[in-house]
N, C-alpha and C positions, 0 to 999 in steps of 0.2 A: 307776751311769756316766756323769758327762756331762760334755764338753766342748764346745772350740769348734768341733772338730770330729767329734763323736762325739754317739753318741744314746745312751738308757739300755739298760739288759737283762733278758734274761728266760732259765732252761734248762730241759732236757727230757733224759732219758737214752734212747739207742738201742743197738742192735748193730750190730758193726763187721762181726759175719760175715756182714751183708744187704750189705756193701758190693761195687758191681760195676770190676773193675779196670780195666777199657774205656772209663769213662764217661769222654766229653769233657767240658772245661768252655766254657762258649759265653758269650762276649762279649754285651754285650745287643740288640744289630741282627747280627748276625755269627753263625749258627749255624753256620760251619762252621770259625770261630776254633778254638782251645785255647789259655784263662791261665790267668793265676794257678797256684797249687800243683795239682798230682796228687796222688791217692790214696797214693801210695807217697812222696811229697817231704814235709818236715819241715814243719811250722804253727805259728801262734800258738800260744807258750808261756805261760801266767800261772799264779801259783799258784792255790790254792784259796779262796775269800770263806769269812768268818771266820762263824758264825750273826752271822744278826740275829734278833730278839726268841724270842719260845717257841715249841717245836713244835706243831705239832696232831696228837695220834694219836686212832686210829680203828680198833675191829674192826671187819674189814670178815668175810662170812662169800661159802660159793661163791654167794648167791644175789645178790651186787655189794653196790654200793652208791657212796659219794664222801664225798672230806673237802676243808675248802675253807680255805682261808688267814684267819685273824682281819679282815685291811685288804678279802678278799674278791675280791683279784686275781686268787687262783689256784685251781682246783680240778682232783682226783683225779678220774676217773671208772672207776672197775671193773665191767668187763660181767659178769653170770653164766657163770660157770663159768669165771672167771680165775684162779679162786684155788680150789686141791684142798681146804683146809681155811681155817677162821674165823684169819685172822690182826690181828694188830695192827701198822697201819701210821703212820708218821710221816712229815710234810712240813714241810721245814724251810728257810724262807727264806736267802738267803744274800747277804755284798755281792758287792756286781759287778765283776767282775772281766774280761769277754770288753769290748774297747772298743769296738766296733760292734755292743752288743747292747742292747734295750729289754726292757721289761717286768723281772718279777721273776725270781732268780736262785733255785736251790733243791735239794735233794735228796731223794731220795725213802728210805726203809728199812723192813724189813731189804733189806742189797743184796744177800743171798742169796735174797730170795722168787724164787719158780719162778713163772711166769705161764705158762697153757696158752694165753693168748691175749693178744694186744698191751691197754696201758688207756690212756685219753687224759688228757693233761694238756691244760686250756685254761686261755688267758690271756683275763679278761675286761678287755680294755683301751678307755683311754678317748681322746678328740681330742688331748687332751694327752700323754698316755706314746706317741703314734703322730704327735707333732708332727714332720716335716720328713722323713719317710716315708709308707707306705701301707701297710694290711693286709697286700695282695697281694704287698708285697716282703717280710715277715717271712719268712726261715727258723728252723730251728733247730739245734739245738747241743746236742753232748756234752760232757765234759770227759773226755778219754781216762785212762787209768794214766800217761803221760810227759806229763803236764798241757798235753794238744795239744787242741786244739778244733776238733772235729772237726763238719762241718755241714751241713743237706740244705735242700732248696726243698719237700720233700712236708707241707706241710700246709696243713690248710682255714680257710676263712675263711668264718662269718657275719656281714655288716656290717651288718642290720640289727638283729642282737642284739649285736654288737660282740665279737664270740668272733672267738680262734683258737686253733683245734686241732692237735697233734701227739699222735703214737700214740708209745709205750714200750713194749720187749719186755723190760725188764728194770729193773733200781732200783743197778745196779753206780757210775754215775756222776754229777756233778753234771752238774746240766741249766741253758740259756742259750737265749732266743728272739738273734736276732740281723738285722738291717736287710741288706740286699744292695744296696739305693741308698736314697740317703740325702740332704738337701739341707742346707746347712751356713749360717747359723748356725739352728738349732732351733727355739731362739724367745732371747728376751731383752729388756731395755733398750736405750733407746739415747737420746741425750743431742742437747738442738737443733744441726742445723748438720753433725751426725753421715753416714760413708758407712760403707757397709755394703753390701761384693760378696757376694753369693746364689750360691753352687755345689753341685749337682748331681753325688755318686761314685757311682761301681759299684766292688764288693767284690770282685776275684777271690776263686778259690775256691768261688763259688757250684757248684751243677750243676743243670741244667734241672730243670724238675719230672718226675719220675718219672710213666711211662703208665698202671701201672699202680698202685691205690690201695696193694696189699702190696709195692710195689718201693721199699725204701727204701734210697737213696742215700747215703752220704756220704763227703768228702772234707776232708783240714785247712783250715781257714780259713788266712789266708797270718799269714806266721811275723814281719813288718812291719806295721806301721799306720799310716807314712808312705812317701811315695816311689813313683815311677812301678811300681815291681815288684809292690803292693798295693793301691792305692786307685787307682785311674783318672777323671779328671774327663771327668763327658760331655759332650759337644760337640753343633752344632745341630740332626745328622740325627738323634737321639736327644730333643732337648726343645724343647718350640716354644708361644708364648703364656704368656709371662711374663706376668706380670699385677700391677697394685698394687692393692688391695683392687677387685678384679674386673674393672677397667680396663685395658686393654690399648695398652702404650707414653702413657702419661697423658702431653700434652705439653708443651716446656718453658715456651708463654707461654699454658700455660692458669692461669686465675687458683687452683683448689685446688694445685697445686706450691706457694703460699705456706702451705697449710694442711696436705696431708698428705707435702708430697715429691713426690722423681718417681723413678721406674725407667728404668732405660738398659740395655740390652742390649750385654755387650760381647764383642770379637774377635769367635767365630765364634759366637758363642750361646751359650759354655758359660755364662757367667757373666752374670747382671745384677747392678748395681750401685746401689743405694736413696739418694739424699742427701736426709735428714732436713730439714727445713724448720726455720728459722732462730727458732723460738720454738714451744711445744706448744701443739698443737693443740685444737681444742675437745673437751670431753669423748667425744662422740660420734665424733672421727676420732681419738682416742688408741691405739686397735689398729690397728696397721698390718698388711693380710697381704699377704704374697708370695707367689704361685704358679705353676706352670709345671707344663706336662703333659709325662710321660714316653713316648715313643712305640716300643713292644715288639713285633716281630712277631709272635710267640708268645702276648702278655696284653695286647694290644691297647695304647690311651691311659689313662695313670692319673695324677691330679691327684696332687701332694704341695703340701703347703702349711706353710708357717712364719708366726710373727709377731712383733712387734715393739712393747712399747709406750713409748710418750714416757715419761721422767720428768723431772716436774717439779722444777727444777731451783733454785726458790725464789727467782726473780731477782728487779730489781723497776727499776724508774726513777723520779727524782722530780728535777721541773725549776718550779722557781720555785713551791714549797708544795704540785703537784699531784702524786700518785704515782700511775705509769702501770704496772699488773702483766704479769707473763710478757711483757716485752717482745722484739721479736728481735733476737736478740744474734751478734757475729761476731767470733772474735779470732784474729786473726795476727799469734804470737808465735815468736820463734826465737833462744835464744842468738846473741850478733853480730852481729843483724840486725834486734832492737829489738820493739817488740809494736806492735800497735796494737787498739784497742778501739772498738769500734760499738753502741750500745743504742738501740734505736728504736722509737716507739710502737708496735705492735703490731696492724699495719694488713694487710690482702690483697696490695694493692696497693704497690709502693713508689712511686705517685705520690700517692698520698694519703698520704704519711708527714705528719705534723705536730709531732713532738719527735721529738730525737734529741741522744745525748750523744755526743762523739766523742773518743778517748781516745790521743795517739802518749807510746810512751817511746823515746829515741833510742837504739841501738848501741851508743853510749858509756856504757851505764850501764845495758842490760838485763841480766842475768845468771839470771831467772828467778823464787825466789819470795822475796819479800822488802818491803820498803817503800819506797816511790820515791816522791821531797817535791819540790814546786817551790823554786829556791830563788830566791834576790832577784833574780839578772838575769836570769830566766825564759828558762833552758838545760834541753835534755833532756829535758824533759817539754811537752807540749803540750795542752789540755782546752778541746776547745769545744763548745757545746750552740746548737740553736736549737729556739725556740716559734712555727711559725708563719712569719712571718715575722721574726721578732726574732733578731738574732742575738749570742751574749755569748763573748766570752774572755776571755784567761788574763790581759789587760793594761790597767790604767786611769792616768787623767792626774790628781792629784786638782789638783795647783798648775801651772801654768805651766812648763814645763822639769826636770818631775817624772814619774818615771815607777815604777809598781807591779805586781805580776804577784799573781795568787790571793789567795791558798791556794788548793792543789792537792796531792792525797794519791792516790795506789794502793798499795793493797797485792794482791801476788802471793800465794795462799796454795795455790793449787796449779799447780802444769808441769812435765807431762813429758818434753814435745817434742811435734813435730808429728802428729798424732794422736787424740793421749789429751787429754781433757779438761783444761782452764785455766780457774781460778774467783779470784776477787779483789772486790775494793772497791772504790768510787774515791768518793771526795768533792773537793768544792772548790768554792769562790766565783768566780763571773763578770761580766763587768761588758758594760755596753752604753753606747755615748754618745746621748742622746737627742737627737737635733737638735728640738725643739723646744722643749723645753725649757732647749738647751745646760748641761744638766747629765746626771752621769753614774748608771743603776742598776745597782743588783749584784741579784743571785740566787745561791740555794744550788744545787746541782745534787748529787746521788751517786747509786748505781749499785750491786748487787749481781750478780755474775752466773757461771755454770757452764755450758759449753759444748765443744763437741767444736773443740780446737784447728785450726784453718782453713788452717793455712803450706801444704801442698801443692796445698789443690786449691781455692785461688783464692778468689773473693767467695762462692761457692754459692749468688749470688743468683737 
């Protein structure tokens, strides 16, 4: 399961009889504070996930063995002596129902299998499957008979081999991995001009890592996945060094801002806002990595990374027979307040812009999606362009005392309001009086755009 605020999942079963009722629930940097749900409090209840794919079955003897899912993501390791007799064991992947989960969810059977010693479940994670968190921040949970997820932090991480290991003392319940700290969004796509807020959350209900390898402690994960009682956004003291593509505080005046965008810390430092450039960057810069260091007293400094990829909106700009692909784009549109569209030849610096097409739709007629045409009186719609030092407008005078306009048409094909994409097409004939020849020059202009509506965020430039 993946949402805007939560990562994928995985699972694994353990015995609640090993719980310690007096265990403290610790906040990230305050080991004396109890947070979240306790061992005797209700926790997150979800339905059991449906089976995914075919099960894997293998007979394991007293000397031990292993079985692995077809995709290689999960392995069950049975040590010698764990089974008293040869047993046909089955590993079945499940749909993910734990909102804060990561990796594959699964069940092991027969559920009545008696284990003389713990067995291990190993998640073979990838950078993509752990994006937005870190392997050191992954806990392990099982789905008890009441449908409540019980979690622990007692896992072992092998970063060189990209493995996370947890122990299982019985096969009684469905299981899943979960992330105790995670950054949102994990990954995704972004349009030109879009703003994205990156936040880091701590999930109460976790238990600090037990001191001994045999000390398995489980507590219910939170009963809700939103709100102050379930997810806590981390603040400046827990986070440091927000970076965009490895650079700290990319200056607004830096030329690179027009290529990769900018990253700005907000408020107390627990949030950083990324502002995308107004055009898709070159291929080498199309993947944008946002990272932050999580500072935990008992675990040290752990880096969390999320990535975005700029979407090619298939935009273009045509002025006087010349085509400019991937133009800089800006749209500010709001019902009742009109719409302005600006397409500019894609140059790093504003001072170097040479070709531009601008459109203004009056608040009197703008109502979202639809087609807007310049009327005979030249009202409610304005289109302008410049090409170097030459400026073109919608009106011209074919003979003394006669004023004509356009024609010009703007079609808005997508518009859901501020913060959402707005898309459309522009087509017009524009005019310029050439003093040296005492005549009018006429050019055709057109544009195609899809960009995030920047109504709330100003120019974004």
